[in-house]
VEXRO-92368 format. One record per residue (C-alpha): x negated, y negated, z. Coordinates in steps of 0.02 Angstrom, whole numbers, padded with zeros to 5 digits, always signed. Last residue first. Example, Ala and Ser with C-alpha at 12.3 -4.5 7.8 and 13.67 -1.06 7.14 Angstrom:
residues 2
-00684+00053+00357 -00615+00225+00390 
This chain:
residues 334
-05283-07180+06843 -05123-07084+06884 -05071-06951+06758 -05218-06897+06652 -05361-06954+06764 -05282-06890+06924 -05218-06724+06857 -05385-06684+06775 -05479-06732+06932 -05369-06627+07045 -05381-06477+06929 -05571-06488+06922 -05578-06502+07111 -05467-06348+07125 -05579-06242+07013 -05738-06291+07103 -05662-06261+07274 -05594-06091+07222 -05766-06039+07160 -05840-06086+07327 -05705-05990+07423 -05722-05829+07319 -05562-05726+07336 -05575-05547+07398 -05473-05574+07558 -05320-05630+07457 -05168-05682+07559 -05264-05701+07722 -05416-05777+07637 -05307-05908+07555 -05223-05947+07720 -05393-05970+07805 -05445-06091+07668 -05288-06193+07699 -05331-06211+07882 -05515-06253+07851 -05484-06392+07722 -05586-06392+07559 -05460-06270+07485 -05327-06403+07510 -05405-06505+07369 -05263-06476+07245 -05143-06534+07381 -05233-06702+07386 -05202-06732+07201 -05024-06676+07234 -05003-06812+07364 -05060-06944+07240 -04923-06882+07122 -04802-06891+07267 -04840-07075+07291 -04819-07109+07104 -04639-07042+07117 -04592-07153+07263 -04512-07296+07169 -04428-07186+07037 -04352-07071+07169 -04293-07220+07273 -04206-07296+07123 -04119-07130+07088 -04066-07118+07271 -03990-07292+07263 -03887-07247+07108 -03835-07077+07176 -03748-07140+07332 -03591-07034+07314 -03704-06882+07303 -03662-06712+07227 -03728-06761+07056 -03902-06777+07130 -03972-06628+07034 -03874-06669+06875 -03922-06853+06856 -04095-06823+06928 -04135-06691+06797 -04074-06802+06656 -04178-06947+06721 -04341-06849+06731 -04321-06742+06573 -04440-06850+06471 -04563-06824+06613 -04609-06653+06545 -04603-06516+06678 -04776-06451+06719 -04794-06261+06733 -04938-06240+06856 -04953-06426+06894 -04815-06468+07017 -04785-06654+06993 -04610-06658+06916 -04531-06542+07045 -04633-06620+07186 -04570-06795+07149 -04390-06734+07134 -04392-06645+07303 -04483-06794+07379 -04355-06918+07314 -04215-06806+07379 -04283-06832+07557 -04282-06664+07645 -04189-06532+07743 -04262-06358+07721 -04382-06257+07615 -04570-06232+07642 -04566-06041+07641 -04446-06042+07495 -04530-05926+07370 -04414-05879+07226 -04297-05952+07095 -04211-05833+06975 -04190-05904+06800 -04065-05834+06676 -04113-05772+06503 -04026-05603+06520 -04195-05515+06538 -04236-05619+06691 -04359-05765+06694 -04437-05780+06866 -04466-05940+06962 -04592-06013+07084 -04715-06082+06955 -04557-06149+06874 -04539-06283+07006 -04494-06318+07186 -04626-06323+07322 -04470-06369+07421 -04304-06276+07397 -04222-06436+07461 -04065-06461+07564 -04034-06645+07537 -04031-06808+07631 -03914-06949+07579 -03776-06904+07703 -03902-06906+07846 -03947-07086+07803 -04128-07114+07754 -04219-07197+07898 -04272-07378+07881 -04457-07400+07924 -04512-07459+07751 -04410-07618+07759 -04414-07696+07585 -04461-07563+07459 -04545-07663+07322 -04688-07741+07423 -04719-07580+07519 -04728-07479+07358 -04849-07602+07277 -04962-07605+07430 -04964-07414+07432 -05019-07411+07250 -05168-07521+07288 -05220-07414+07436 -05196-07253+07335 -05310-07312+07194 -05453-07342+07317 -05416-07178+07407 -05428-07080+07244 -05599-07155+07207 -05660-07107+07381 -05579-06936+07357 -05682-06908+07198 -05846-06948+07282 -05802-06834+07429 -05759-06692+07309 -05925-06707+07219 -06017-06705+07385 -05921-06550+07440 -05964-06466+07274 -06148-06501+07310 -06137-06408+07474 -06132-06446+07660 -06033-06608+07668 -05923-06618+07823 -05740-06666+07791 -05690-06840+07849 -05634-06907+07679 -05521-06757+07650 -05437-06778+07818 -05413-06965+07788 -05333-06934+07618 -05206-06813+07692 -05171-06929+07839 -05141-07080+07728 -05025-06974+07621 -04925-06927+07776 -04922-07107+07835 -04848-07167+07671 -04708-07039+07675 -04674-07086+07856 -04657-07271+07810 -04542-07228+07666 -04423-07152+07792 -04340-06982+07795 -04476-06854+07817 -04501-06675+07761 -04683-06624+07770 -04623-06444+07759 -04434-06449+07750 -04334-06487+07908 -04260-06327+07975 -04097-06245+07920 -03986-06179+08058 -03926-06355+08097 -03817-06356+07942 -03752-06533+07916 -03618-06500+07788 -03648-06509+07604 -03523-06436+07486 -03616-06504+07334 -03789-06482+07412 -03857-06312+07363 -03749-06319+07206 -03834-06479+07146 -04008-06410+07181 -03969-06254+07077 -03891-06361+06941 -04053-06457+06925 -04153-06296+06906 -04030-06227+06778 -04040-06391+06682 -04230-06375+06678 -04212-06201+06606 -04089-06261+06474 -04207-06402+06423 -04340-06275+06374 -04498-06201+06447 -04564-06060+06337 -04728-06147+06291 -04765-06175+06475 -04753-05990+06511 -04614-05919+06618 -04654-05789+06749 -04573-05620+06733 -04415-05535+06791 -04343-05394+06894 -04297-05465+07063 -04333-05358+07216 -04205-05395+07350 -04288-05450+07510 -04376-05388+07667 -04462-05507+07787 -04609-05490+07907 -04685-05615+08029 -04709-05478+08161 -04602-05555+08298 -04483-05622+08166 -04438-05448+08101 -04331-05479+07948 -04195-05394+07847 -04105-05403+07680 -04120-05576+07603 -04044-05580+07428 -04160-05655+07298 -04111-05823+07221 -04004-05864+07068 -03851-05793+07159 -03783-05949+07244 -03616-05909+07325 -03616-06021+07479 -03677-05879+07591 -03812-05832+07464 -03892-06004+07478 -03878-06009+07668 -03954-05836+07691 -04092-05882+07568 -04134-06041+07665 -04133-05948+07831 -04254-05817+07765 -04374-05939+07684 -04390-06064+07827 -04386-05929+07962 -04525-05830+07878 -04634-05983+07851 -04626-06045+08029 -04745-06194+08005 -04853-06223+08158 -05019-06192+08070 -05163-06214+08194 -05100-06069+08300 -05103-05956+08145 -04969-05862+08049 -04967-05807+07867 -04813-05713+07816 -04797-05529+07776 -04676-05505+07633 -04582-05352+07573 -04494-05347+07405 -04376-05202+07375 -04346-05062+07248 -04203-04938+07267 -04149-04757+07292 -04302-04653+07331 -04397-04805+07388 -04509-04923+07290 -04586-05066+07389 -04664-05209+07290 -04775-05301+07413 -04809-05483+07455 -04946-05553+07567 -04935-05737+07613 -05017-05905+07581 -05091-05914+07406 -04957-05838+07296 -04960-05685+07186 -05061-05525+07178 -04918-05407+07219 -04970-05265+07334 -04901-05094+07288 -04802-04982+07405 -04724-04813+07368 -04593-04734+07481 -04554-04551+07444 -04444-04543+07600 -04446-04714+07683 -04258-04718+07714 -04182-04888+07742 -04096-04936+07906 -04174-05110+07914 -04280-05050+08061 -04339-04908+07950 -04384-05026+07809 -04488-05140+07920 -04573-04991+08004 -04624-04924+07833 -04697-05095+07792 -04799-05093+07952 -04860-04915+07918 -04919-04960+07743 -05009-05111+07812 -05093-05007+07948 -05143-04870+07824 -05238-05000+07724 -05198-05034+07541 
């Protein structure tokens, strides 16, 4: 680790009023957007994060995560890390260090999925419009906006310059994806009625975003601690549900779809309509995840990967992500 990084983390602790005597810092190789560090002090262990920031990426990742965690802890939710201190000017945050490990797919059980649903329920059961929380990343509240966002993702991928063989393979795949997307979009428009109607404020939810067991730690007592909320904020419940069942790292079996919705949306008096919306838009979010797999072909996403892991091989990443996108597409959508 560089002396500059070590010094920056020491400054973060000192400004938080924490002694840096005998401080030890180790980078955690996890995540594709930010740098995370385990920080051991004389008395306690912490998690420090340095967030990616670039003029082309307007998402305030520190503010999204820190404000979400403050809100969750304020209403008594303890299955998330405690936020301790932040320096917005330097895109740095300090958090409780959670002792735990990542779940494996073979370990995933109904009780874990119930804990995830209960987490969403508790985030929203005493819901009051909290203007402190931002809109979630790509959060939108009309079907029309959801459709436009997917259109934009596909268009960006189709317009990428072709300089290598893997670029040509990706272009061929995106053309096929676009053909399926256009047909699916027609079905959604036909079934949804007016696509421009905005979701009522009372039907929106506070969403962890990028929500799934890839962003969770299993503690020794069997409880789940959810982590990584840099995309969190106000969102359409259908998107929260679609992402939860589409994230590929630890896929949640679709047999739990209705049970998860029933618990997660238990706070809402309009649950029936929200369930219908979630079912209607679910294929849309699966198309979105195919596009997300291919983010490494986009310059902005590639810069984030290099920021979080300067030793990564961009060409190797492209190959791996294209394979994942194709597997997801042919097994779930086509």
